[in-house]
N, C-alpha and C positions, 0 to 999 in steps of 0.2 A: 495560575493554577485554577482559574475559575471554571473552565470546562470540566476539569477533573472533579472538583468538588460537587458540581451540579450532577454529574453522572453518577458519582458514588452515592450521594445522598438520595438520589431519585429511586434507584432500584432497591436500595435498602428500605426506603419508605414503602415501596410497592410490596415488599415482602413482609411488612409488619402490619397485622390486622388487629383491630380491637375486638376481642372475642369475649362475649359473656353468654356462653351457651351456643353461639352461632357466629358466623363471620359477619363483620360490619359491612354495610352497604358501600361498595367502592365509590359510587357517585357522591355519597355523603362525605366520604373521606376526601375526595377531590375538592368539594365545596368548602370544607373546613381547612384546607391547606395541608392535610396529612399526606396526600398522594397527588402527584402531578406527573405528567409523562414527558420524557425527553423526546424531542421531535427528531432525533436522528433515527435511522432505520433500526428497529429492534431494540431500543434502549429507552429507559425512562430518564427524564431529567427533573430533579427535585427543584421546584420553584414554588414559592408561596403564591397562592392564587390572589388575584386582586381583591376579591371579596374578603378573604381571610386576612390579608394585610390591612384592609380598611377597618375591619372589626377589631383587630389587635391594637391599631393606632388609637381608635376611639376608647377602647378599654384602658389603655395606658394613660390617656388624657383624663379619663374619669378617676383613675387611681390617684393621679397627681392632685386633682382637685380635692378629692376626699382627704388625702393626707394633709393638704394645706388647711382645710377647714378643721381637721382634727387637731392640728398644731395650734390653731387659734382658740379652740374650745377647751383644751386640756387645762390651762390655768383656771378657767372658770369652773370646770367640773371639780377640780381639786378643792375649791372653797365650799362646795356643797356639803353640809353635815352628813356624816354616815357613809360617804362615798370614798372607796379606797382604790388606788391605782396599783395595787400589788399584782405580781405575776399570776397568770392563769394556771391552774393545775393541768397536768397532762392527762387527757382523757384515755381511758382504757376501752379498747374496741372489744365488744362481746360478740363472739362467733359461736352460734349454737347449732348443733346438728351437723358439724363438718365430718365428712367421711363418705358421703354419698352424692358428691357434687363439687362445685367450685365456689369460691367466694372472692369477689373482686374487691381488693383493698383500696377503694376509691375515696374513702374519707381523708381529710387533710392529714398530712404527716408533719412531724416536727423536723425542722431543717436548720442547718448551721453551715455557713461557709467556712473554709479552712480544713485542717486535717489534724485529728487527734485520735489515736487508736483507742483511747479510753472511752470514746463516745460509743463504742460497741457494747459496753457493759450495761447491765440493767440499772445500776445504782446511780447513774448520771441524772442530775436534775435538768431535764430538757423542757421545762415549762415555758410557754410562750412569754417572751419578755425577760427571761432570765439568761444572763451571760451570753446574749447574742442569738438565742434560739427563737425561731419563729415558726409559723404554720404555713405550709404550701400544699396545694392540691397536686396529686401525683400524675395527672394526665396532661400537664403542660410543662414545658421546660422552665427551669428557673430564670432563663433570660426574659420570659414574658411575665414574671412575677416579682419584679423589683430588682433583679440582678442582671440587667441587660449587658450582654457581651462579656459576662464574667467567665473566666477560664480557670481551671485548677480543680481543687478538691472541694467536695461538698458532702454532707452527711444527711441521710434521711433516717428517721426513727419512728416506730409505731409500737405502742403497747397493746398486746393482745391477750385476751382470755378466751381460750378455745374449749368448747364443750363438745366432745365427739358424739356422733350419732350412734345410737344403740345398734350393734351388729354391723357397723360400717367398717370400712378399711382403715386400719390404724396407722398406716404409713402415709404421712402427710408430706406434700411437696409444694415448692414455691416456684413460680415462673415470673421473670422480669421481662415483659414483652418488648419494651423499647426503652433504651437508655443511651445516652451519649456522654462519653465514648466507651469507657471501661468501668467496671464496677466489681466490688466484693460484697458478699452477703453474709451477715452474721446473725446468729440466733443465740440470745443470751450470752453474748461475748465470744462465742465460738464460731470460727470461720466455717461456713457450710458450702461455699462455692464462689466462683469468680467468673467474670466474663472479660476476657482480655487481660492485659498486664499493665501495671502502673510504671511511671518513671522510676529509674533513669532510662529504661528501655521500654517505652510504652508501645503497646500493640493491641489490636482488636480485630476480629474477623470482618471481612468486607461486607458480609451480609449477616445481619443479626437473626439467627435461628433460635427459637425458644429452647432453652435447656433447663431441665428440672433440678432443683436443689432440695435435698431431704432435710426436714425439720426433725431432729432427734432430741430425745429427752423430754423435758417438761412441756406441757401444752400451754403454760402460762409464761409470759416473758416479753422480751423486747426484740423486735425484728429491726436490724440496722442495715442500711445499704450505704456503702462508701463509694462515691462516684468521682471519676476524674474526667474533666472535659479538656481536650487538647487545645493548643493555640489555634486561633482563627486566622485563616488566610485573608488576603486583601479583599476578597469578594465574599467572605463569610458573613452570614447574618448574625445579628446579636441575639436573636430569639432562639438560643440553643442552650444545652447543658442539662444534665440530670435526667430524672425520670420524665418520659414523654407519654407514658401510658401506665395506668395503674397496675401494680403487681397482682398476680392471681394465686390464691391458695386453694388447695384441694387434695383429695386422696390421690394416690398414684394412678388408679384406674381412670379417674376423671381427668387428671392432667394428661395422661396418655391420649385420651379422647380429644382433649383440647389441641394437642400437638398434631394429631391426625387431621383435625379440622383446619388447623393453620396450614398444613402442607397442601391440603386440597384447595383451600382458598388461594394460596400462592400459585398453584398450578393453573387454576382457572383464570386468575387475574393476569398471568403471563403467557397464556396460551397463544394469543395473537403474536406476541413478540417472539415466542419460540418458533412459530411458523415462519415469520419473516427471517429470523436468524438462519433457519435451515435453508430457505430459498437463497439468501445472499451467499451463504457458504457454498452451496452446490454450484451456483452460477460462477462464483469466484474460482472454485476448484476446476470447473470446466475451462475457464479462461487460462489458468495456469497450465493445464494439460495441453491445451491448444497452442499456448505460447512455447512450451517445451518442444513441440513438433515443428513450430515455425518461429525460430529464435529472432528473426528479423522484425516480427510484428510486436514492437514494444507497446503498442496501444493495448494489446491484450494483457500485458503484464501490469500496466498502470490500472486498468479496470479491475483486475483481480485484487490488487492491493486496496483499491477503493471499496470493493465489496466485502473483503474478508476482514479488514482492520476493525470495523465496528463489531463484527461478530465475536472477535476475540475478547474485547473488554465486556461486551454484553453477556457472553456466556459465563463469565466469572460470577455474575449475579444470578442469572437465570438458572444455572446449574448448581448454584450455591457451593462453588468450589472452596475447599478449606484453605484459603490464602488470607493473609493479613490485609487490612485496609491500606497500610503503607505500601505493600508490594503492588497492589492494584493501582494506587495513586502514582507510583513511580512508572508503571508500564503504560497507564492510560494516557498521560499527557503526550508522550512521543507518538503513540499510536494515533491519537486524535489529529496531531499535526501531519503525520504521514498520510492520513486519509486526505487532508486538504491539499497537500502537495501532489498526491496522485491525481486529484481532480484537476489541478493546474495543467499537468502534462496530458491528461485526457483531452482537455479543451484545446490545447495547442495542436493536437493531432486532428480532432474532430472539426475544429474551426479553420483548419488549413493555415496555421500560423508558423509552421516550421520555416517558411520562406522568409521570415523576419528574424534574423539571427540575434538582434538586440533583445527582443522579447524572450527568446530562448535563453540567452545568457543571463538575463536578470532573473528568470525563473529558477535557474540553477543556483545563483547566488543567494536568493531569498530562501530557497529550499534548505540550503546548508545552514544559513543563519537561524531560521525559525526552528528547524529540527534540533539544532544545538541548544537553543534557548529552552525549548520544550523539555529536552533531556535534563538540562540543569534545573529547570523548574520542578520536575518530578523528583530529582535527587534531593531537593530540600527536605523531603519527608524523612530522609535517613540521617540528616544532620542532627547530632545531639544538642540539647539545650545548653550544655556547658560550652559548646563550641560556637554557638550562634544564638544571640539574644532573640527574644520574641519579636521585638520591634525591627531588628535587622532582617530577620527572616521575612517579615511582612513586606518591607521595602524591596527586598530582592524579588519577592513574588510580583510586586508592582512593576519592577524593572523588566522582568522577563515577559510579563503580560504586555507591556508597552512596546516590546519588540515583536511579539507574536501577532497581536491583533492587527496592527497596520500591515504586516506581511500578508495576512489572510486577505486583505482587500486587493491584493495584486490580481486576484481572480477577476475583479471588475475591469481592470486594465485589459486583460486578455479578451474579455467579452466585448469591450468597446472596439478593439481592433478587429475582432471577428465580425461584428455587426457592420463594419465598413465594407464587407464583401457581400456578394450575393449568396445567401444561404437558403437551404431548403427548410421547410417547416419544422422538421425534427431537430435540426441544429439550432434553429431559432428558439425552440422550446427549451433545449438544453441550456442555452445561454441565459434566457430569462429566468428559468427556475434556479439555476446555479447562482445567479446574481442575487436573487431574492433570498435564497437559503443562506448564502455567506453573509450578506448584509444584515439579515436578521440575527444571525448568530453573533456577529461582532457587536451589534447594538445591545443585545441582551447582556453579553459578557462585559461590555464596557459600562453599562448602567449598573451592574452589580459590583463594580469596583468601588470599594469604600462605602457600601450601602449602610454600614453600621453608623456612618456619620452623616450621609446625605439623606437617608430615609426615602430614597427614590423608590417608586412603585412601578415604573415603566417596565423594568425587567420582569417581575412577577406577572404583570398584566399580559405582556407579549408571550410569556411562556405558559400561560394557563390553557387548559384544554378548552376547545371551542365546541366540541361535540363528542359523542361517544356512540359506538355500536356494540351493544352488549358490554363485555368487560374491556373492550379496546377503546382507549381514549386518544383523541387526535388533537394536536396543537398545530399552529401555523408552521412551526419548524419541521414537524414530522411530515406534514403535507408537502412542503417544498422539497424535503429530502427524498421522499418517495417519488415525487415527480422527477427529480434529478436522476434517481437510480433507474427508473423504468425508461425514461427517455434516452439515457446513455445506453442502457441495455439494448433498446431497439436500434439505436444508431450503430452500436457495435455489430449487431446482427446484419444490418444493411451493409456495413463496411466489409464484413467477412464474406457475405454473399457476393458483393461486387468484386472483391479480390479473387474469389474462387472463379467467378465468371471470366475475369481478365486472365487468370492463370490458365484456364481451359483454352481461351483464344490464343494465348502466347504459345502454349504447348502445341496447338494445331499449326501455328506459324513455324515453330521450330521443326515440327515433323515435315512440313512442306520444304523447309530449307534443307533438311537432311536429305530428303529425296532428290532435291535439285543438286546438292553437292555430290551425291552418289553418281549422278549422271555426269557432272563436271570432272570428278576425280574417280575414275573407275577403280573398283577393288582389284581387278586383275589387269595389269598393263597389256597393251597390244604386243603382237609379235614384231620384233625388229630384226630384219635380215642381217646376219653376221654378228649379232649381239644377243647375249642373255640378259634379260631385264628383270629386276626385282624392285618392288616398291612397298612402302609402309607409311600409313598416315594415322596420327593420333591427335585429334583435336583436344585442347584443354577443356573446352566446354562441349555442349551438345553439337555445335557447329563451329567451324574455325575459319581462319583467314589464310591458310596455306593452300597452295594449288600447284599442280604440274600437268602438263599436256605433252603427248607424243603424237606428232602430226606428220604424215608422209607428205613430201613436197612435190609429188608427181602432179601434173607434167611440167611444173615450173623448173624443177631440178630432178630429173629422173634418177631414182635410186637413193636420193638423199632423204633425210628425216630431220624434222625440227623437234628439239626437246626444250621445253620451257618450264622452269620451276621458280616459284616466288613466294613472298610472304607479305600480306597486307598488315600494316600496323594495327594493333589491337586484336581483339578476339571476340567471338560470339557472333550474334546475328548480323550486326552492321558490317563486320569484316567479311562474313559469308556473302552478303549482298554485293560487296565490292568485287569479290572473286568472280561472281557470275558475269559482271560487266567486263572484267579483264579477260576471262576465257573467251567470251564472244569476240572481243576486239582482237585477240591473238589469232583466232581462226580466220577472221576477215583479212587481217594484214598478211597472213601466210599465203593467201591467194594471189597477192600482188607482188610480193618480194620474198626471196629466200635468204636475205642478209639478216643475221641476228642483230646487228647494230641498227639497221633501219626499222626492224620490228620493235625494238626497245624505244627508239625515238618516236615512232607512231603511237605506242602505248602511252608515253609520257605526255604527248599532246592531248590525247583523248582523256587522260585522267586528271589533267591540270584543273584545279578548282572544283573537283567532284568528289574529293575524299574527306571533306569537312575538316581540313587541317591535318589530315593524316598523310601517309606516304606508303609506297610499296617498293620493296627490294625485289629484284628479279635477275635470273640467269637464263640466257638463251644460247643453245648449242645447235649447230648444224653438223650432222654426221654424214659424211660422203661415203660411197661404196668402198673406197680404198682404205678407210680408216682415218682419213683426214677429218679433224674436228676443229670447227671455227667457233670461238666463244666470245660472247659479249656480256658484260655485267653492268647492272644498275644498282650499285651499292650493296650487292649480295655477297655473303661469304663465299670465298673461292672454293671450287670443288677439289677433291683429292684424286690424284692419279696414283694408284697403288697406295703407298704410305707417305707420299709427298704431296704437299699443297701446291696447286698450280698457281703461279704468280700472275696476277691480273692487275692492271692499273685501276686505281680507285675511280669511282664515278658517282654522280648524284642518283638517289632513288627516283623512281618514276613519280610524275605528278608535281614535282617541285619547279622545274624550269622547262617550259614547253619547247624551248629552242636549243636545248642541250644536245650536243653531238656525242654519241657513244662510240668507243673504239672497239676493235676486234683483235683477237689473238688466235693463232692456229697452232695446233699440236697434232702429233701423229700417235694414234692408238694402235699398237701392234697386238696380234693374237696373244691372249693371256693377260693383257692389261685390264685393270678394273678401275672405272671412273665412278666416283661417289659424289652425288649432289645431295645437299641437305639444307634445312632451314635453321635459323639461330636457336630454335627451341631445343635442338640437340645439344648445342654448345652451352646454353644457359640453364640447363637442368640444375636444380639446387637441392641438396640433401636437407633433412630435417634440422641439422646443426647449422645450416646457412652456408655450407661449402658448395661452391660452384663446380660444375662438371669439368670445366677448364679445357683449354686447347691441348694441353699435354695428354690428358686422358683421351681426348678425341683422336689424337695422332696414334696413340697406342691401340685404340680400338680399330682404326682403319688399317693398321699394320697387320692385323689378323685376318684381313680379307673377308669381313663378315658380309652376309647378305643384308638387305634393307631391314628385314624383320628383326634380326639379331642386334643390329646397330641401334634401332629405335628402342627395343626392349631394354637395352643397357641404360639408356637415358631415362626411360619411364621408371624403372626400378630404382634409379638413383634419386629421382625426385622431380617429376614433371611440373613445370609452371606455365609453359606456353605450348602452342601447337607444335608438333614435331612431325616432319616429313623427311623421308630418306628415299633416294632413288639411286640404284646401282646399275651400271652398264658394263658388262664384261664382254671383251672382244673374243669371239669364238673362231673367227677365220674370215677369209674373203668371201664375198657373195658370189 
């Protein structure tokens, strides 16, 4: 859950400013560890700066040394006459002239770990040294003041004596700018407001927005703040808990001015991130729209997920949406991993790795495993403490992290195989920047695991801002991620541009193929003496593999006509190109022979080895002037004579055996007879329910003596799947 905690804490810190009449300097905040940026596009990542971590470590060592010396000196001091080690009285803070401004309650507060509602009442003896009470400053978490990694309840108390300003606003309000995680505020024992809720159902807003609490009644009394710090994850820092910025007291008008200044400071500090978020969202939205229009371009879908996923969790903070921190934590972890997975599949396409099925298979497996682990990791935030102990929850967090982080390194494997190819500069830049970004994220996340025990500082050092431009701070992670985003964006632009160019070329080729096919398969059949001819052709795609030709055989066989109809296996442009070869060969063979069997044998020899593993079925008829019809078939469906199928011996399709001898059959067509030739697209039409057109329907159809148009339309309306061609020859009389 390390990514989640870093992202949540970061923007929350970015939204919290130390205000004493004006917004604190953002650069100073970064130098002191209050604010640091997440180097994903458009989001902060909370990391203690290296300088701040070093200062805290030195301070902690000095504190330990001081306590050790004090422990050695106490016995000696106790022996000095007149010296008493009794508890110190609780100081009363005098505030004079309140009502025309604000007062920062920055002096030390009395503090006690644990929980007792009686500690909200004024009569509690909270003197330093009495019954566990001590003094803490309010602008540092209790984790850096002797209670390292402490979680649970803690109480802050301060005794106030307020003298209002003459003519000032009598309505006094209090703001608690920064606190972790939830709190309740009491004035003289009365609850005046709360931020979040306590166990057994703890919850608090994802972004701490200052909210005023009214101080009612007496102007003298005790201000008590009850704080609860939630359990720390496996990557959580021990320097957390309690007040992190001094509370502010003032009249309602001044407090309202403070909140307005805070909002303005938040807006200016996040302006750069807002602009990036809008850019990423618009680019991702364009990608989705383009993908919806071209569903086959999955590259656009993965890019859209890669661009939009960070904007979802970032917007939660930047727009200060009213959602709980637990809800954001639950959503953030799967979104983070989904972004990483989207980047994997982007690289698979951009680095031309789809031809490696093993890489693709492992990408799918690791995507399922890591996304499931991320989802379960996020779900831990909703498991109640009664069902899962704090220690068990932390170890489960470690387990899920141990699955997710190595999975994220799969990106390096993809880049390694991608670099073994010849890549253009843009793809090289994508591979390098993506590798550095992912490797840096994994190193930082891994270094933060168990940092409460290891005290490693490499994570904060790598995550610290390295420069800033105005309010925009840049870390190494942010630079790498921006480089990945814009290089991928440019690569997608080049890819879409190339695809559009290829599409235009292909459309031009298809247009040329359609023009060629129109020449090879005329829309209106030629006149055939003694016969009425109708034809219909419906390609399944722009161009098809069906063909027919009607060729007069003069002077080889005066008055006779050759009719050839066939079907090339497959469909589309390749089948159409084979058709052009076949039609040319038919016309050449018809000049030397009038025998249908010899024409089919000649076609088979010419097509052998030239159909790239395919084949062609064909039917050849010679119609003589007296109605005699000679038929030869090369594996093609037999024609119908009226409502009966003509029985023809089976034979091999063209192009399989160059030495195959085809047989012939003769029938007599008398006036009134109708001979129907068709391709198997008519027989194999399939309904949306999967039902085939079938031979029975075909026989019933031809029994109605339809022309070619009506017969083909019946199959098209039933459900066309392949090219459909129908040719009918009706004997009208002798020539």
